[in-house]
Structure formats: structure tokens, C-alpha cells
C-alpha positions as CSV (number, residue, x, y, z in Angstrom):
1,M,-1.6,-28.7,5.9
2,K,-2.9,-28.4,1.7
3,I,-2.3,-26.2,-0.5
4,A,-5.1,-24.2,-2.6
5,G,-2.2,-23.1,-5.1
6,I,0.8,-20.4,-5.6
7,D,-0.3,-16.9,-5.2
8,W,1.9,-14.5,-6.9
9,D,1.7,-11.0,-7.6
10,E,3.3,-7.4,-9.8
11,A,5.6,-7.6,-6.4
12,N,6.9,-10.8,-6.3
13,W,7.3,-12.1,-9.5
14,P,10.1,-9.6,-10.5
15,K,11.7,-10.5,-7.4
16,C,12.3,-14.5,-8.4
17,G,12.4,-13.6,-11.9
18,K,15.4,-11.7,-11.9
19,H,17.4,-14.1,-10.5
20,G,16.4,-16.6,-13.8
21,V,14.1,-19.2,-12.8
22,G,11.1,-19.4,-14.0
23,Q,7.7,-19.5,-12.3
24,D,7.0,-23.4,-13.7
25,E,9.9,-24.3,-12.7
26,I,9.6,-22.1,-8.6
27,E,5.9,-24.0,-9.1
28,H,7.3,-27.1,-9.8
29,A,9.2,-27.2,-6.3
30,L,6.6,-25.6,-4.1
31,R,4.3,-28.5,-5.5
32,H,7.2,-31.1,-5.0
33,M,9.0,-30.1,-1.8
34,T,9.8,-32.9,0.7
35,F,10.9,-30.2,3.1
36,R,10.9,-27.5,4.5
37,I,12.7,-24.9,7.1
38,A,11.1,-22.2,9.1
39,D,13.4,-18.8,8.0
40,P,14.6,-16.7,11.3
41,D,14.0,-13.4,10.1
42,P,11.1,-12.3,13.0
43,S,9.5,-9.5,10.8
44,E,7.1,-12.2,9.0
45,R,6.7,-16.2,9.0
46,R,8.9,-17.8,6.1
47,F,9.8,-20.7,5.1
48,R,13.0,-21.8,2.6
49,T,13.0,-25.0,-0.3
50,A,14.9,-27.0,-2.2
51,C,14.2,-28.8,-4.7
52,R,15.5,-30.7,-8.1
53,L,13.9,-30.1,-10.8
54,P,13.3,-32.2,-13.5
55,S,15.8,-30.4,-15.5
56,G,19.1,-31.6,-12.3
57,R,18.7,-27.4,-11.2
58,V,18.3,-27.4,-8.2
59,V,16.2,-24.3,-7.4
60,F,16.1,-23.0,-3.3
61,V,13.0,-20.8,-2.8
62,V,11.7,-18.8,0.3
63,F,7.7,-18.3,0.3
64,T,5.0,-17.9,3.1
65,H,1.4,-18.9,3.4
66,R,-1.8,-17.4,2.7
67,D,-5.1,-17.6,4.0
68,R,-7.8,-16.6,1.6
69,A,-11.3,-17.4,2.3
70,G,-10.8,-20.5,4.4
71,K,-7.7,-21.7,1.9
72,T,-4.5,-21.6,2.9
73,F,-1.8,-20.5,-1.1
74,L,1.8,-20.3,-0.8
75,R,3.1,-17.0,-1.9
76,P,6.8,-17.1,-3.4
77,I,9.2,-14.8,-1.4
78,S,12.5,-15.1,-3.7
79,A,14.0,-18.2,-5.6
80,R,17.5,-19.1,-7.2
81,F,19.2,-21.5,-8.5
82,M,21.4,-23.5,-6.2
83,H,25.8,-23.7,-6.2
84,S,27.6,-26.6,-5.8
85,K,28.8,-26.3,-2.3
86,E,24.6,-25.7,-1.5
87,I,24.3,-28.7,-3.8
88,R,25.7,-31.2,-2.2
89,H,24.7,-30.1,1.4
90,Y,21.4,-30.5,-0.1
91,E,21.8,-33.8,-1.4
92,Q,23.2,-34.9,1.7
93,I,19.8,-34.0,3.2
94,E,17.9,-35.3,0.5
95,K,20.3,-38.6,1.3
96,A,19.6,-38.5,5.4
97,M,15.4,-38.2,4.2
98,A,15.5,-41.1,2.3
99,D,17.6,-43.0,4.7
100,P,16.2,-43.2,7.9
101,S,18.4,-45.3,9.3
102,D,20.5,-42.0,9.3
103,R,18.1,-40.7,11.8
């Protein structure tokens, strides 16, 4: 899927920013994600991803797709930095994805 850009509005940025994650960090995570997992929330199709930032911190992002004029945009819904236990789990996923013999 080709992504045309990130869809920010007055509502989603403050919600994401309240957890201390910057817009540039969220955009980095969405542009460099290596996986996405469907969110079980039935009200709207959402996805989850995580990404290690250049700073070394790992950010968790919930997002949805928005189609406009035939192009797909990613709209962040929520973002936060991951806790150490979550990071260990993320690192296991990262390792499994890097090593095809684990599959």
C-alpha cells in the first residue's frame, strides 16, 4: 500500500502530544514501521505499530487509514512511549522478524 502522507487535524495532534511524543517522532514511526497489527476495536478499523526512533526510544502508535481523492493517508489516533516490559516484547518481535528460521 502506498501512503500519501500523515493526516493531522486539530483533534488528533493534542491527543497524541499529551503523552510527550512529538509529531516528528510519530511521523517517523509511521513512515518506518515494519509491522502493523489490527486493533480489536470494532467501532473503527484501526492498527497498532511500534518503532524504535533514532533517539533509541520505542514509540507505540495507534492509527487508521483515511482515503481522500484516491490516496491513502495515515491518521494517528494515539501515541506514547513504551514501558520497559513492552520494549522487551517488541524486541522479541523484532528479532523474530529478522530471523526467518524462527517462523
